[in-house]
Biopython code that builds the backbone (N, CA, C, O; Angstrom):
import numpy as np
from Bio.PDB.StructureBuilder import StructureBuilder

atoms = [
    (1, "MET", "N", (51.679, 10.371, 6.221)),
    (1, "MET", "CA", (50.809, 10.973, 7.382)),
    (1, "MET", "C", (51.704, 11.826, 8.182)),
    (1, "MET", "O", (52.929, 11.795, 8.065)),
    (2, "MET", "N", (51.073, 12.578, 8.986)),
    (2, "MET", "CA", (51.650, 13.652, 9.800)),
    (2, "MET", "C", (51.096, 13.579, 11.098)),
    (2, "MET", "O", (50.027, 12.995, 11.274)),
    (3, "LYS", "N", (51.758, 14.149, 12.091)),
    (3, "LYS", "CA", (51.291, 14.366, 13.368)),
    (3, "LYS", "C", (51.670, 15.835, 13.681)),
    (3, "LYS", "O", (52.795, 16.310, 13.531)),
    (4, "VAL", "N", (50.546, 16.505, 14.149)),
    (4, "VAL", "CA", (50.674, 17.944, 14.577)),
    (4, "VAL", "C", (50.395, 17.879, 16.051)),
    (4, "VAL", "O", (49.426, 17.281, 16.517)),
    (5, "GLN", "N", (51.283, 18.519, 16.756)),
    (5, "GLN", "CA", (51.220, 18.519, 18.261)),
    (5, "GLN", "C", (51.367, 19.987, 18.600)),
    (5, "GLN", "O", (52.322, 20.639, 18.179)),
    (6, "ALA", "N", (50.450, 20.488, 19.338)),
    (6, "ALA", "CA", (50.425, 21.836, 19.850)),
    (6, "ALA", "C", (50.295, 22.046, 21.276)),
    (6, "ALA", "O", (49.370, 21.492, 21.871)),
    (7, "ILE", "N", (51.175, 22.835, 21.933)),
    (7, "ILE", "CA", (51.085, 23.142, 23.252)),
    (7, "ILE", "C", (50.598, 24.530, 23.269)),
    (7, "ILE", "O", (51.271, 25.416, 22.743)),
    (8, "ILE", "N", (49.360, 24.801, 23.894)),
    (8, "ILE", "CA", (48.755, 26.228, 23.782)),
    (8, "ILE", "C", (48.246, 26.569, 25.133)),
    (8, "ILE", "O", (48.017, 25.684, 25.957)),
    (9, "ARG", "N", (48.058, 27.864, 25.391)),
    (9, "ARG", "CA", (47.228, 28.365, 26.522)),
    (9, "ARG", "C", (46.001, 27.702, 26.726)),
    (9, "ARG", "O", (45.303, 27.422, 25.751)),
    (10, "GLU", "N", (45.612, 27.384, 27.997)),
    (10, "GLU", "CA", (44.282, 26.888, 28.319)),
    (10, "GLU", "C", (43.145, 27.839, 27.735)),
    (10, "GLU", "O", (42.183, 27.329, 27.161)),
    (11, "ASP", "N", (43.239, 29.065, 27.863)),
    (11, "ASP", "CA", (42.115, 29.777, 27.521)),
    (11, "ASP", "C", (42.007, 30.084, 26.083)),
    (11, "ASP", "O", (41.141, 30.879, 25.719)),
    (12, "ARG", "N", (42.794, 29.538, 25.235)),
    (12, "ARG", "CA", (42.944, 29.547, 23.826)),
    (12, "ARG", "C", (42.324, 28.383, 23.248)),
    (12, "ARG", "O", (41.997, 28.383, 22.061)),
    (13, "LEU", "N", (42.116, 27.263, 24.098)),
    (13, "LEU", "CA", (41.589, 25.959, 23.555)),
    (13, "LEU", "C", (40.354, 26.064, 22.698)),
    (13, "LEU", "O", (40.294, 25.560, 21.576)),
    (14, "ASP", "N", (39.317, 26.771, 23.291)),
    (14, "ASP", "CA", (37.967, 26.894, 22.567)),
    (14, "ASP", "C", (38.152, 27.599, 21.230)),
    (14, "ASP", "O", (37.473, 27.234, 20.271)),
    (15, "ALA", "N", (39.043, 28.597, 21.112)),
    (15, "ALA", "CA", (39.209, 29.270, 19.789)),
    (15, "ALA", "C", (39.753, 28.391, 18.788)),
    (15, "ALA", "O", (39.367, 28.399, 17.619)),
    (16, "VAL", "N", (40.773, 27.525, 19.306)),
    (16, "VAL", "CA", (41.448, 26.565, 18.441)),
    (16, "VAL", "C", (40.633, 25.567, 17.923)),
    (16, "VAL", "O", (40.702, 25.227, 16.742)),
    (17, "ILE", "N", (39.773, 25.015, 18.822)),
    (17, "ILE", "CA", (38.842, 23.923, 18.355)),
    (17, "ILE", "C", (37.688, 24.616, 17.371)),
    (17, "ILE", "O", (37.226, 23.973, 16.428)),
    (18, "GLU", "N", (37.321, 25.782, 17.622)),
    (18, "GLU", "CA", (36.327, 26.442, 16.795)),
    (18, "GLU", "C", (36.895, 26.590, 15.406)),
    (18, "GLU", "O", (36.148, 26.392, 14.448)),
    (19, "ARG", "N", (38.240, 26.946, 15.210)),
    (19, "ARG", "CA", (38.849, 27.209, 14.004)),
    (19, "ARG", "C", (39.013, 25.837, 13.306)),
    (19, "ARG", "O", (38.746, 25.742, 12.108)),
    (20, "LEU", "N", (39.418, 24.837, 13.977)),
    (20, "LEU", "CA", (39.599, 23.565, 13.459)),
    (20, "LEU", "C", (38.366, 23.028, 12.963)),
    (20, "LEU", "O", (38.371, 22.444, 11.879)),
    (21, "ALA", "N", (37.095, 23.181, 13.758)),
    (21, "ALA", "CA", (35.876, 22.733, 13.193)),
    (21, "ALA", "C", (35.522, 23.312, 12.009)),
    (21, "ALA", "O", (34.816, 22.646, 11.251)),
    (22, "LEU", "N", (35.887, 24.492, 11.664)),
    (22, "LEU", "CA", (35.637, 25.148, 10.338)),
    (22, "LEU", "C", (36.324, 24.359, 9.243)),
    (22, "LEU", "O", (35.865, 24.380, 8.101)),
    (23, "LEU", "N", (37.420, 23.657, 9.553)),
    (23, "LEU", "CA", (38.163, 22.899, 8.550)),
    (23, "LEU", "C", (37.650, 21.511, 8.622)),
    (23, "LEU", "O", (38.292, 20.648, 8.024)),
    (24, "HIS", "N", (36.545, 21.168, 9.294)),
    (24, "HIS", "CA", (35.883, 19.879, 9.436)),
    (24, "HIS", "C", (37.004, 18.944, 9.944)),
    (24, "HIS", "O", (37.132, 17.885, 9.331)),
    (25, "VAL", "N", (37.763, 19.170, 10.894)),
    (25, "VAL", "CA", (38.778, 18.446, 11.578)),
    (25, "VAL", "C", (38.099, 17.408, 12.439)),
    (25, "VAL", "O", (37.199, 17.770, 13.196)),
    (26, "ARG", "N", (38.466, 16.146, 12.377)),
    (26, "ARG", "CA", (38.062, 15.219, 13.276)),
    (26, "ARG", "C", (39.294, 14.467, 13.946)),
    (26, "ARG", "O", (40.408, 14.597, 13.437)),
    (27, "GLY", "N", (39.145, 13.827, 14.873)),
    (27, "GLY", "CA", (40.132, 13.071, 15.589)),
    (27, "GLY", "C", (41.065, 13.712, 16.450)),
    (27, "GLY", "O", (42.184, 13.205, 16.537)),
    (28, "LEU", "N", (40.800, 14.744, 17.104)),
    (28, "LEU", "CA", (41.650, 15.634, 17.996)),
    (28, "LEU", "C", (41.837, 14.790, 19.325)),
    (28, "LEU", "O", (40.969, 14.028, 19.749)),
    (29, "THR", "N", (43.031, 15.000, 19.924)),
    (29, "THR", "CA", (43.316, 14.453, 21.270)),
    (29, "THR", "C", (43.642, 15.661, 21.996)),
    (29, "THR", "O", (44.460, 16.436, 21.500)),
    (30, "VAL", "N", (43.065, 15.934, 23.186)),
    (30, "VAL", "CA", (43.341, 17.161, 23.991)),
    (30, "VAL", "C", (43.746, 16.566, 25.318)),
    (30, "VAL", "O", (43.064, 15.690, 25.851)),
    (31, "SER", "N", (44.826, 17.029, 25.838)),
    (31, "SER", "CA", (45.375, 16.642, 27.062)),
    (31, "SER", "C", (45.905, 17.901, 27.920)),
    (31, "SER", "O", (46.565, 18.794, 27.390)),
    (32, "PRO", "N", (45.552, 17.901, 29.336)),
    (32, "PRO", "CA", (46.211, 18.714, 30.028)),
    (32, "PRO", "C", (47.691, 18.476, 30.345)),
    (32, "PRO", "O", (48.074, 17.360, 30.697)),
    (33, "VAL", "N", (48.529, 19.520, 30.222)),
    (33, "VAL", "CA", (50.022, 19.234, 30.529)),
    (33, "VAL", "C", (50.482, 20.458, 31.335)),
    (33, "VAL", "O", (49.814, 21.484, 31.464)),
    (34, "ARG", "N", (51.762, 20.227, 31.892)),
    (34, "ARG", "CA", (52.393, 21.137, 32.803)),
    (34, "ARG", "C", (53.808, 21.133, 32.189)),
    (34, "ARG", "O", (54.360, 20.105, 31.796)),
    (35, "GLY", "N", (54.336, 22.333, 32.140)),
    (35, "GLY", "CA", (55.834, 22.357, 31.802)),
    (35, "GLY", "C", (56.410, 23.798, 31.854)),
    (35, "GLY", "O", (55.784, 24.737, 32.347)),
    (36, "SER", "N", (57.592, 23.898, 31.334)),
    (36, "SER", "CA", (58.312, 25.153, 31.485)),
    (36, "SER", "C", (58.832, 25.477, 30.095)),
    (36, "SER", "O", (59.246, 24.582, 29.359)),
    (37, "GLY", "N", (58.811, 26.832, 29.712)),
    (37, "GLY", "CA", (59.286, 27.132, 28.472)),
    (37, "GLY", "C", (60.700, 27.872, 28.599)),
    (37, "GLY", "O", (61.666, 27.334, 29.141)),
    (38, "HIS", "N", (60.728, 29.099, 28.073)),
    (38, "HIS", "CA", (61.911, 29.843, 28.116)),
    (38, "HIS", "C", (62.230, 30.197, 29.588)),
    (38, "HIS", "O", (63.361, 30.001, 30.032)),
    (39, "ALA", "N", (61.286, 30.691, 30.311)),
    (39, "ALA", "CA", (61.432, 31.012, 31.676)),
    (39, "ALA", "C", (61.444, 29.771, 32.553)),
    (39, "ALA", "O", (60.623, 28.859, 32.462)),
    (40, "SER", "N", (62.372, 29.821, 33.340)),
    (40, "SER", "CA", (62.534, 28.540, 34.285)),
    (40, "SER", "C", (61.429, 28.484, 35.367)),
    (40, "SER", "O", (60.970, 27.411, 35.759)),
    (41, "THR", "N", (61.068, 29.551, 35.780)),
    (41, "THR", "CA", (59.968, 29.514, 36.810)),
    (41, "THR", "C", (58.990, 30.708, 36.537)),
    (41, "THR", "O", (59.293, 31.671, 35.834)),
    (42, "HIS", "N", (57.748, 30.539, 37.185)),
    (42, "HIS", "CA", (56.702, 31.563, 37.063)),
    (42, "HIS", "C", (56.341, 32.009, 38.414)),
    (42, "HIS", "O", (56.201, 31.176, 39.310)),
    (43, "ARG", "N", (56.184, 33.238, 38.617)),
    (43, "ARG", "CA", (55.911, 33.727, 39.940)),
    (43, "ARG", "C", (54.411, 33.761, 40.198)),
    (43, "ARG", "O", (53.682, 34.278, 39.351)),
    (44, "ALA", "N", (53.943, 33.282, 41.230)),
    (44, "ALA", "CA", (52.482, 33.396, 41.644)),
    (44, "ALA", "C", (52.317, 33.916, 42.946)),
    (44, "ALA", "O", (53.168, 33.760, 43.821)),
    (45, "PHE", "N", (51.188, 34.568, 43.125)),
    (45, "PHE", "CA", (50.966, 35.180, 44.330)),
    (45, "PHE", "C", (49.579, 34.570, 44.862)),
    (45, "PHE", "O", (48.579, 34.422, 44.159)),
    (46, "PHE", "N", (49.683, 34.253, 46.176)),
    (46, "PHE", "CA", (48.533, 33.602, 46.950)),
    (46, "PHE", "C", (48.495, 33.972, 48.394)),
    (46, "PHE", "O", (49.406, 33.704, 49.178)),
    (47, "ARG", "N", (47.471, 34.559, 48.688)),
    (47, "ARG", "CA", (47.186, 34.973, 50.235)),
    (47, "ARG", "C", (48.199, 35.840, 50.579)),
    (47, "ARG", "O", (48.597, 35.693, 51.734)),
    (48, "GLY", "N", (48.796, 36.793, 49.860)),
    (48, "GLY", "CA", (49.718, 37.805, 50.188)),
    (48, "GLY", "C", (51.068, 37.378, 50.075)),
    (48, "GLY", "O", (51.967, 38.194, 50.278)),
    (49, "GLY", "N", (51.340, 36.116, 49.754)),
    (49, "GLY", "CA", (52.743, 35.571, 49.593)),
    (49, "GLY", "C", (53.070, 35.490, 48.120)),
    (49, "GLY", "O", (52.132, 35.486, 47.323)),
    (50, "SER", "N", (54.273, 35.426, 47.702)),
    (50, "SER", "CA", (54.874, 35.214, 46.540)),
    (50, "SER", "C", (55.627, 33.927, 46.401)),
    (50, "SER", "O", (56.515, 33.658, 47.209)),
    (51, "TYR", "N", (55.312, 33.097, 45.393)),
    (51, "TYR", "CA", (55.884, 31.713, 45.301)),
    (51, "TYR", "C", (56.446, 31.607, 43.882)),
    (51, "TYR", "O", (55.987, 32.250, 42.938)),
    (52, "ASP", "N", (57.479, 30.743, 43.794)),
    (52, "ASP", "CA", (57.954, 30.418, 42.454)),
    (52, "ASP", "C", (57.342, 28.948, 42.162)),
    (52, "ASP", "O", (57.398, 27.974, 42.913)),
    (53, "VAL", "N", (56.784, 29.025, 40.970)),
    (53, "VAL", "CA", (55.996, 27.771, 40.433)),
    (53, "VAL", "C", (56.846, 27.314, 39.220)),
    (53, "VAL", "O", (56.928, 28.035, 38.226)),
    (54, "PRO", "N", (57.453, 26.166, 39.294)),
    (54, "PRO", "CA", (58.397, 25.814, 38.259)),
    (54, "PRO", "C", (57.733, 25.387, 36.899)),
    (54, "PRO", "O", (58.339, 25.408, 35.828)),
    (55, "PHE", "N", (56.456, 25.006, 37.051)),
    (55, "PHE", "CA", (55.674, 24.602, 35.839)),
    (55, "PHE", "C", (54.383, 25.145, 35.647)),
    (55, "PHE", "O", (53.603, 25.233, 36.595)),
    (56, "ILE", "N", (54.049, 25.563, 34.362)),
    (56, "ILE", "CA", (52.815, 26.227, 34.407)),
    (56, "ILE", "C", (51.868, 25.364, 33.402)),
    (56, "ILE", "O", (52.299, 24.588, 32.549)),
    (57, "SER", "N", (50.619, 25.618, 33.638)),
    (57, "SER", "CA", (49.453, 24.628, 32.962)),
    (57, "SER", "C", (49.246, 25.051, 31.556)),
    (57, "SER", "O", (49.105, 26.236, 31.255)),
    (58, "ARG", "N", (49.229, 24.151, 30.757)),
    (58, "ARG", "CA", (48.988, 24.344, 29.321)),
    (58, "ARG", "C", (48.074, 23.205, 28.813)),
    (58, "ARG", "O", (47.761, 22.333, 29.624)),
    (59, "VAL", "N", (47.633, 23.138, 27.580)),
    (59, "VAL", "CA", (46.911, 22.177, 26.958)),
    (59, "VAL", "C", (47.578, 21.642, 25.641)),
    (59, "VAL", "O", (47.942, 22.424, 24.763)),
    (60, "GLN", "N", (47.725, 20.301, 25.535)),
    (60, "GLN", "CA", (48.370, 19.691, 24.363)),
    (60, "GLN", "C", (47.174, 19.258, 23.459)),
    (60, "GLN", "O", (46.219, 18.618, 23.899)),
    (61, "VAL", "N", (47.292, 19.632, 22.242)),
    (61, "VAL", "CA", (46.272, 19.208, 21.198)),
    (61, "VAL", "C", (47.159, 18.339, 20.211)),
    (61, "VAL", "O", (48.233, 18.778, 19.800)),
    (62, "GLU", "N", (46.756, 17.298, 19.904)),
    (62, "GLU", "CA", (47.338, 16.388, 18.883)),
    (62, "GLU", "C", (46.376, 16.035, 17.810)),
    (62, "GLU", "O", (45.187, 15.842, 18.068)),
    (63, "TRP", "N", (46.883, 15.942, 16.563)),
    (63, "TRP", "CA", (46.171, 15.567, 15.206)),
    (63, "TRP", "C", (46.971, 14.756, 14.516)),
    (63, "TRP", "O", (48.178, 14.975, 14.405)),
    (64, "PHE", "N", (46.296, 13.623, 13.924)),
    (64, "PHE", "CA", (47.074, 12.842, 13.068)),
    (64, "PHE", "C", (46.207, 12.890, 11.613)),
    (64, "PHE", "O", (44.980, 12.793, 11.623)),
    (65, "GLY", "N", (46.868, 13.026, 10.543)),
    (65, "GLY", "CA", (46.254, 13.032, 9.281)),
    (65, "GLY", "C", (47.045, 12.945, 8.102)),
    (65, "GLY", "O", (48.157, 12.423, 8.175)),
    (66, "THR", "N", (46.589, 13.414, 6.963)),
    (66, "THR", "CA", (47.231, 13.305, 5.669)),
    (66, "THR", "C", (48.232, 14.533, 5.616)),
    (66, "THR", "O", (48.035, 15.574, 6.243)),
    (67, "ASP", "N", (49.294, 14.306, 4.825)),
    (67, "ASP", "CA", (50.247, 15.341, 4.401)),
    (67, "ASP", "C", (49.666, 16.620, 4.020)),
    (67, "ASP", "O", (50.122, 17.708, 4.371)),
    (68, "GLU", "N", (48.674, 16.451, 3.311)),
    (68, "GLU", "CA", (48.117, 17.723, 2.463)),
    (68, "GLU", "C", (47.275, 18.427, 3.503)),
    (68, "GLU", "O", (46.936, 19.590, 3.282)),
    (69, "ASP", "N", (46.923, 17.844, 4.574)),
    (69, "ASP", "CA", (45.971, 18.656, 5.522)),
    (69, "ASP", "C", (46.765, 19.374, 6.595)),
    (69, "ASP", "O", (46.300, 20.339, 7.201)),
    (70, "ALA", "N", (48.017, 18.864, 6.822)),
    (70, "ALA", "CA", (48.869, 19.381, 7.870)),
    (70, "ALA", "C", (49.082, 20.748, 7.982)),
    (70, "ALA", "O", (49.069, 21.299, 9.083)),
    (71, "ASP", "N", (49.311, 21.456, 6.756)),
    (71, "ASP", "CA", (49.598, 22.850, 6.726)),
    (71, "ASP", "C", (48.502, 23.723, 7.074)),
    (71, "ASP", "O", (48.673, 24.792, 7.661)),
    (72, "ALA", "N", (47.281, 23.238, 6.686)),
    (72, "ALA", "CA", (46.124, 24.066, 7.033)),
    (72, "ALA", "C", (45.775, 24.043, 8.605)),
    (72, "ALA", "O", (45.361, 25.000, 9.258)),
    (73, "ILE", "N", (46.019, 22.809, 9.044)),
    (73, "ILE", "CA", (45.846, 22.538, 10.623)),
    (73, "ILE", "C", (46.871, 23.476, 11.253)),
    (73, "ILE", "O", (46.492, 24.315, 12.070)),
    (74, "VAL", "N", (48.097, 23.374, 10.920)),
    (74, "VAL", "CA", (49.135, 24.230, 11.591)),
    (74, "VAL", "C", (48.762, 25.716, 11.493)),
    (74, "VAL", "O", (48.940, 26.396, 12.504)),
    (75, "ARG", "N", (48.286, 26.272, 10.437)),
    (75, "ARG", "CA", (47.903, 27.618, 10.253)),
    (75, "ARG", "C", (46.723, 28.026, 11.266)),
    (75, "ARG", "O", (46.678, 29.026, 11.983)),
    (76, "ALA", "N", (45.849, 27.066, 11.147)),
    (76, "ALA", "CA", (44.614, 27.284, 12.040)),
    (76, "ALA", "C", (45.069, 27.384, 13.686)),
    (76, "ALA", "O", (44.666, 28.263, 14.448)),
    (77, "ILE", "N", (45.866, 26.441, 14.001)),
    (77, "ILE", "CA", (46.265, 26.496, 15.358)),
    (77, "ILE", "C", (47.093, 27.759, 15.672)),
    (77, "ILE", "O", (46.927, 28.307, 16.762)),
    (78, "VAL", "N", (47.931, 28.227, 14.823)),
    (78, "VAL", "CA", (48.884, 29.335, 15.092)),
    (78, "VAL", "C", (47.908, 30.594, 15.187)),
    (78, "VAL", "O", (48.016, 31.360, 16.144)),
    (79, "ARG", "N", (47.047, 30.785, 14.288)),
    (79, "ARG", "CA", (46.170, 31.921, 14.045)),
    (79, "ARG", "C", (45.248, 32.099, 15.271)),
    (79, "ARG", "O", (45.140, 33.180, 15.850)),
    (80, "SER", "N", (44.566, 30.942, 15.645)),
    (80, "SER", "CA", (43.616, 31.087, 16.733)),
    (80, "SER", "C", (44.223, 30.896, 18.232)),
    (80, "SER", "O", (43.599, 31.179, 19.255)),
    (81, "GLY", "N", (45.520, 30.377, 18.191)),
    (81, "GLY", "CA", (46.048, 30.269, 19.483)),
    (81, "GLY", "C", (46.962, 31.454, 20.052)),
    (81, "GLY", "O", (47.305, 31.523, 21.232)),
    (82, "ALA", "N", (47.322, 32.405, 19.031)),
    (82, "ALA", "CA", (48.111, 33.384, 19.252)),
    (82, "ALA", "C", (47.310, 34.486, 20.112)),
    (82, "ALA", "O", (46.148, 34.815, 19.875)),
    (83, "THR", "N", (48.093, 34.995, 21.124)),
    (83, "THR", "CA", (47.626, 36.198, 21.856)),
    (83, "THR", "C", (48.620, 37.441, 21.638)),
    (83, "THR", "O", (48.279, 38.594, 21.903)),
    (84, "GLY", "N", (49.819, 37.114, 21.156)),
    (84, "GLY", "CA", (50.879, 38.045, 20.920)),
    (84, "GLY", "C", (51.734, 38.288, 22.110)),
    (84, "GLY", "O", (52.638, 39.123, 22.072)),
    (85, "ALA", "N", (51.464, 37.557, 23.198)),
    (85, "ALA", "CA", (52.267, 37.673, 24.436)),
    (85, "ALA", "C", (53.120, 36.284, 24.572)),
    (85, "ALA", "O", (52.819, 35.187, 24.102)),
    (86, "SER", "N", (54.150, 36.601, 25.265)),
    (86, "SER", "CA", (55.149, 35.519, 25.615)),
    (86, "SER", "C", (54.380, 34.322, 26.156)),
    (86, "SER", "O", (53.472, 34.562, 26.953)),
    (87, "GLY", "N", (54.651, 32.987, 25.797)),
    (87, "GLY", "CA", (54.036, 31.871, 26.312)),
    (87, "GLY", "C", (52.854, 31.318, 25.678)),
    (87, "GLY", "O", (52.127, 30.490, 26.226)),
    (88, "ASP", "N", (52.644, 31.868, 24.317)),
    (88, "ASP", "CA", (51.566, 31.429, 23.593)),
    (88, "ASP", "C", (51.778, 30.043, 23.232)),
    (88, "ASP", "O", (50.735, 29.456, 22.943)),
    (89, "GLY", "N", (52.886, 29.328, 23.166)),
    (89, "GLY", "CA", (52.998, 28.018, 23.033)),
    (89, "GLY", "C", (53.866, 27.618, 21.727)),
    (89, "GLY", "O", (54.495, 28.498, 21.139)),
    (90, "ASN", "N", (53.889, 26.397, 21.323)),
    (90, "ASN", "CA", (54.471, 25.884, 20.256)),
    (90, "ASN", "C", (53.742, 24.899, 19.403)),
    (90, "ASN", "O", (52.778, 24.302, 19.881)),
    (91, "VAL", "N", (54.143, 24.677, 18.131)),
    (91, "VAL", "CA", (53.450, 23.691, 17.363)),
    (91, "VAL", "C", (54.559, 22.835, 16.787)),
    (91, "VAL", "O", (55.539, 23.377, 16.276)),
    (92, "PHE", "N", (54.434, 21.436, 16.853)),
    (92, "PHE", "CA", (55.423, 20.552, 16.275)),
    (92, "PHE", "C", (54.739, 19.704, 15.324)),
    (92, "PHE", "O", (53.603, 19.269, 15.515)),
    (93, "VAL", "N", (55.556, 19.435, 14.128)),
    (93, "VAL", "CA", (54.981, 18.637, 12.995)),
    (93, "VAL", "C", (56.040, 17.610, 12.714)),
    (93, "VAL", "O", (57.214, 17.836, 12.424)),
    (94, "GLN", "N", (55.417, 16.388, 12.851)),
    (94, "GLN", "CA", (56.314, 15.246, 12.595)),
    (94, "GLN", "C", (55.636, 14.045, 11.615)),
    (94, "GLN", "O", (54.448, 13.732, 11.687)),
    (95, "PRO", "N", (56.481, 13.509, 10.809)),
    (95, "PRO", "CA", (56.011, 12.500, 9.964)),
    (95, "PRO", "C", (55.717, 11.313, 10.801)),
    (95, "PRO", "O", (56.412, 11.035, 11.779)),
    (96, "VAL", "N", (54.602, 10.549, 10.394)),
    (96, "VAL", "CA", (54.323, 9.266, 11.021)),
    (96, "VAL", "C", (54.376, 8.151, 10.083)),
    (96, "VAL", "O", (53.726, 8.164, 9.038)),
    (97, "GLU", "N", (55.172, 7.137, 10.444)),
    (97, "GLU", "CA", (55.532, 6.108, 9.579)),
    (97, "GLU", "C", (54.373, 5.188, 9.277)),
    (97, "GLU", "O", (54.174, 4.777, 8.134)),
    (98, "GLU", "N", (53.563, 4.847, 10.364)),
    (98, "GLU", "CA", (52.468, 4.041, 10.171)),
    (98, "GLU", "C", (51.449, 4.180, 11.292)),
    (98, "GLU", "O", (51.771, 4.432, 12.453)),
    (99, "ALA", "N", (50.065, 3.981, 10.831)),
    (99, "ALA", "CA", (48.973, 3.981, 11.763)),
    (99, "ALA", "C", (48.211, 2.717, 11.608)),
    (99, "ALA", "O", (48.161, 2.293, 10.454)),
    (100, "ILE", "N", (47.605, 2.023, 12.527)),
    (100, "ILE", "CA", (46.891, 0.973, 12.493)),
    (100, "ILE", "C", (45.653, 0.980, 13.414)),
    (100, "ILE", "O", (45.767, 1.101, 14.634)),
    (101, "ARG", "N", (44.435, 0.842, 12.770)),
    (101, "ARG", "CA", (43.200, 1.028, 13.517)),
    (101, "ARG", "C", (43.027, -0.411, 14.231)),
    (101, "ARG", "O", (42.857, -1.415, 13.540)),
    (102, "ILE", "N", (43.074, -0.468, 15.555)),
    (102, "ILE", "CA", (43.038, -1.670, 16.238)),
    (102, "ILE", "C", (41.763, -2.546, 15.805)),
    (102, "ILE", "O", (41.846, -3.743, 15.530)),
    (103, "ARG", "N", (40.647, -1.846, 15.781)),
    (103, "ARG", "CA", (39.473, -2.630, 15.669)),
    (103, "ARG", "C", (39.338, -3.360, 14.139)),
    (103, "ARG", "O", (38.807, -4.467, 14.049)),
    (104, "THR", "N", (39.790, -2.747, 13.106)),
    (104, "THR", "CA", (39.614, -3.237, 11.728)),
    (104, "THR", "C", (40.946, -3.707, 11.185)),
    (104, "THR", "O", (40.984, -4.490, 10.236)),
    (105, "GLY", "N", (42.016, -3.255, 11.756)),
    (105, "GLY", "CA", (43.348, -3.652, 11.171)),
    (105, "GLY", "C", (43.686, -2.769, 9.951)),
    (105, "GLY", "O", (44.670, -3.001, 9.250)),
    (106, "GLU", "N", (42.819, -1.729, 9.720)),
    (106, "GLU", "CA", (43.226, -0.823, 8.600)),
    (106, "GLU", "C", (44.520, -0.133, 8.839)),
    (106, "GLU", "O", (44.928, 0.085, 9.980)),
    (107, "ARG", "N", (45.222, 0.239, 7.676)),
    (107, "ARG", "CA", (46.595, 0.845, 8.002)),
    (107, "ARG", "C", (46.611, 2.097, 7.153)),
    (107, "ARG", "O", (45.831, 2.290, 6.221)),
    (108, "GLY", "N", (47.598, 2.968, 7.561)),
    (108, "GLY", "CA", (47.858, 4.211, 6.796)),
    (108, "GLY", "C", (46.750, 5.341, 6.984)),
    (108, "GLY", "O", (46.193, 5.501, 8.070)),
    (109, "ASN", "N", (46.494, 6.033, 5.984)),
    (109, "ASN", "CA", (45.537, 7.049, 5.996)),
    (109, "ASN", "C", (44.114, 6.465, 6.361)),
    (109, "ASN", "O", (43.321, 7.165, 6.992)),
    (110, "ASP", "N", (43.840, 5.369, 6.022)),
    (110, "ASP", "CA", (42.518, 4.766, 6.280)),
    (110, "ASP", "C", (42.323, 4.495, 7.670)),
    (110, "ASP", "O", (41.176, 4.361, 8.098)),
    (111, "ALA", "N", (43.455, 4.384, 8.529)),
    (111, "ALA", "CA", (43.250, 4.208, 9.875)),
    (111, "ALA", "C", (43.103, 5.481, 10.811)),
    (111, "ALA", "O", (42.902, 5.448, 12.025)),
    (112, "VAL", "N", (43.227, 6.497, 10.094)),
    (112, "VAL", "CA", (43.160, 7.892, 10.863)),
    (112, "VAL", "C", (41.778, 8.444, 10.310)),
    (112, "VAL", "O", (41.358, 9.540, 10.682)),
]
sb = StructureBuilder()
sb.init_structure("model")
sb.init_model(0)
sb.init_chain("A")
sb.init_seg("    ")
for serial, (resi, resn, name, xyz) in enumerate(atoms, 1):
    if name == "N":
        sb.init_residue(resn, " ", resi, " ")
    sb.init_atom(name, np.array(xyz, "f"), 0.0, 1.0, " ", f" {name:<3s}", serial, name[0])
structure = sb.get_structure()
């Protein structure tokens, strides 16, 4: 099993979900997150003033599934999440040792 975790721009979430829906992906987790990337601060302007904002808002998308499906999921996220500008985000892929469905006790791929 694999875990695919992507940190993407908020405005690209709908495009990512639409692309994943074409692959019949189920079981996504989407969470709002804040963080910093290569740039340590972000400059924001409000009511004529300029402010340093240490963290920027992004969306985290997580998916767990089979090793065979992981590459297609990653390609879909990268293609639909990209704008070509700095700050598009990152995708992380990790092996998952075990998954257990709490309700039934199913394990492994049957649990996801």
